[in-house]
C-alpha positions in Angstrom: 58.6 6.0 -43.0 57.3 9.1 -41.3 53.8 8.4 -42.6 54.0 4.9 -41.1 55.0 6.2 -37.7 52.2 8.7 -37.7 49.7 6.0 -38.6 51.0 3.8 -35.8 50.7 6.6 -33.3 47.2 7.4 -34.6 46.1 3.7 -34.2 47.7 3.5 -30.8 45.9 6.7 -29.7 42.6 5.2 -31.0 43.2 2.0 -29.0 43.9 4.0 -25.9 40.7 5.9 -26.3 38.7 2.7 -26.9 40.3 1.0 -23.9 39.6 4.1 -21.7 36.0 4.0 -22.8 35.7 0.3 -22.0 37.3 0.8 -18.6 35.0 3.7 -17.9 31.9 1.7 -18.8 33.0 -1.2 -16.7 33.7 1.0 -13.7 30.4 2.8 -14.2 28.6 -0.6 -14.2 30.4 -1.8 -11.1 29.7 1.6 -9.4 26.0 1.3 -10.3 25.7 -2.3 -9.1 27.4 -1.5 -5.8 25.1 1.4 -5.1 22.0 -0.4 -6.5 22.4 -3.0 -3.8 21.9 -0.2 -1.3 19.2 1.8 -3.1 17.2 -1.1 -4.5 15.4 -2.3 -1.3 14.4 1.1 -0.2 13.2 2.3 -3.6 11.3 -0.9 -4.3 9.8 -0.9 -0.8 8.7 2.7 -1.1 7.1 2.2 -4.5 5.4 -1.0 -3.4 3.9 0.7 -0.4 2.5 3.5 -2.6 1.1 1.1 -5.2 -0.4 -1.3 -2.7 -1.9 1.4 -0.5 -3.5 3.2 -3.4 -4.8 0.0 -4.9 -6.3 -1.2 -1.7 -8.0 2.2 -1.0 -9.4 2.4 -4.6 -10.8 -1.1 -4.4 -12.4 -0.8 -1.0 -13.9 2.6 -1.7 -15.3 1.5 -5.0 -16.8 -1.7 -3.5 -18.4 0.1 -0.5 -19.9 2.7 -2.9 -21.2 -0.1 -5.1 -22.8 -1.9 -2.2 -24.3 1.3 -0.9 -25.2 0.0 2.6 -26.2 2.5 5.2 -26.4 2.1 9.0 -29.9 0.7 9.0 -29.0 -1.9 6.4 -26.3 -3.4 8.6 -27.5 -2.7 12.2 -30.9 -2.7 13.9 -31.5 -1.2 17.3 -34.2 -2.3 19.7 -35.2 -0.2 22.8 -36.6 -1.0 26.2 -39.5 0.8 27.9 -37.2 3.5 29.3 -35.9 4.4 25.8 -32.5 2.8 26.2 -31.0 0.5 23.6 -31.7 -3.0 24.6 -29.9 -4.8 21.8 -28.0 -4.1 18.6 -28.6 -6.7 15.9 -26.5 -7.0 12.8 -27.2 -8.5 9.4 -24.6 -11.2 9.2 -25.4 -11.8 5.5 -24.6 -8.2 4.6 -21.5 -8.2 6.9 -20.1 -11.3 5.2 -20.9 -9.9 1.8 -19.0 -6.7 2.6 -16.0 -8.7 3.7 -16.0 -11.1 0.7 -16.7 -8.4 -1.9 -13.9 -6.2 -0.5 -11.4 -9.0 -0.4 -12.1 -10.1 -4.0 -12.0 -6.5 -5.2 -8.6 -5.8 -3.6 -7.1 -9.0 -4.9 -8.3 -8.1 -8.4 -6.8 -4.6 -8.1 -3.5 -5.8 -6.9 -3.3 -8.3 -9.8 -3.5 -5.3 -12.1 -0.2 -4.0 -10.8 1.6 -7.3 -10.6 4.4 -6.2 -12.9 6.0 -2.9 -12.1 9.0 -0.8 -13.1 10.7 2.0 -11.3 13.5 4.3 -12.5 16.2 5.6 -10.3 18.0 8.7 -11.5 21.7 8.3 -11.8 22.2 11.4 -9.6 20.6 9.6 -6.6 23.8 7.6 -6.3 25.9 10.7 -5.5 24.1 11.2 -2.2 23.8 14.9 -3.1 20.3 16.2 -2.6 20.6 18.7 -5.5 21.6 16.0 -7.9 19.2 13.3 -6.7 16.9 13.7 -9.7 19.5 14.5 -12.3 20.9 12.3 -15.0 19.7 9.2 -16.9 17.4 6.8 -15.1 18.2 3.2 -14.4 15.1 0.9 -14.7 14.3 -1.8 -12.1 11.5 -4.3 -12.3 9.6 -5.9 -9.4 6.3 -7.8 -8.8 3.6 -7.4 -6.2 1.4 -10.2 -4.8 -0.7 -10.1 -1.6 -3.2 -11.7 0.7 -5.9 -9.9 2.5 -8.2 -10.4 5.5 -11.2 -8.2 6.4 -12.9 -7.7 9.8 -15.9 -5.5 10.7 -15.2 -3.5 13.9 -17.8 -1.7 16.0 -16.7 1.2 18.2 -18.7 3.6 20.4 -17.7 7.2 21.0 -19.2 9.5 23.6 -20.8 12.5 21.9 -22.3 14.6 24.7 -25.0 14.2 27.3 -26.6 10.7 27.0 -25.5 10.4 23.3 -23.1 7.9 21.7 -21.8 7.6 18.2 -21.8 4.1 16.9 -19.2 3.6 14.2 -19.1 0.5 12.0 -15.7 0.2 10.4 -14.0 -2.2 8.0 -10.4 -3.2 9.1 -8.5 -4.6 6.1 -5.2 -6.2 6.8 -2.9 -6.4 3.7 0.2 -8.7 3.5 2.1 -7.7 0.4 5.0 -9.7 -1.0 7.5 -7.7 -3.2 10.0 -9.6 -5.4 12.6 -8.6 -7.9 15.7 -10.3 -9.5 17.7 -10.2 -6.3 15.3 -8.7 -3.7 12.3 -9.8 -1.8 10.4 -8.2 1.1 7.1 -8.2 2.9 4.8 -5.2 3.7 2.0 -5.6 6.2 -0.4 -2.8 6.9 -4.0 -2.4 8.2 -6.4 0.2 6.7 -9.5 1.5 8.5 -12.6 2.4 6.4 -15.8 3.8 7.9 -18.8 1.9 6.6 -21.6 3.6 8.5 -22.3 5.5 11.7 -25.3 6.6 13.8 -25.9 8.7 16.9 -27.6 6.6 19.7 -29.6 8.5 22.3 -29.8 6.8 25.8 -27.8 4.1 27.4 -26.3 1.3 25.2 -25.9 -2.4 26.1 -22.6 -3.7 27.4 -22.7 -6.9 25.2 -23.2 -7.2 21.5 -23.5 -10.9 20.8 -19.9 -11.3 19.7 -20.6 -10.1 16.2 -18.3 -7.2 16.5 -14.9 -6.4 17.9 -15.8 -3.6 20.3 -13.8 -0.6 21.4 -15.0 2.3 23.5 -13.6 5.8 23.2 -14.6 9.0 24.9 -13.7 12.6 24.2 
């Protein structure tokens, strides 16, 4: 009889431990889900910005290096009898090639990072800085897609007495869509890349045939 009672107590104790563990796990899951709804958008957005920015930069720099165009390949200057610049002519074929090559390269690079996974340390849910990177990590998956548009921009910068620096830049606008199981968001950013530049001596014309978007800057 005494043995039976001890056995019953032991079984009851084991049941209580099992129930406690189950309750703890359920509460832990609920806790994580509640906090994940707050953390997920910011974590995913931050990671998406890093991935997309790095991918865009790598693709553009690699494409420009491969094309290898310098200032004289893209732009030609003609002078009047006083030595001032009479006109600035651009090679529209090369300009279009830069834009199309860059756009294709960026789209291809973004496709490589279509599927992604980030891990949030459990300590991040405590809102305690010291514990933010402590504990097991909870994985979250998301995808990246994007559309891109490129423009060639010409700017002129005063560089001293009767001298002007002519910058030829690529402006790439990226529209990134980020999606996960229960989150979606858009990231739009424009990146500026220097393609070529040259110092022009003398006055420069005030019109450029509409081939560039023109901005003037002075020191």
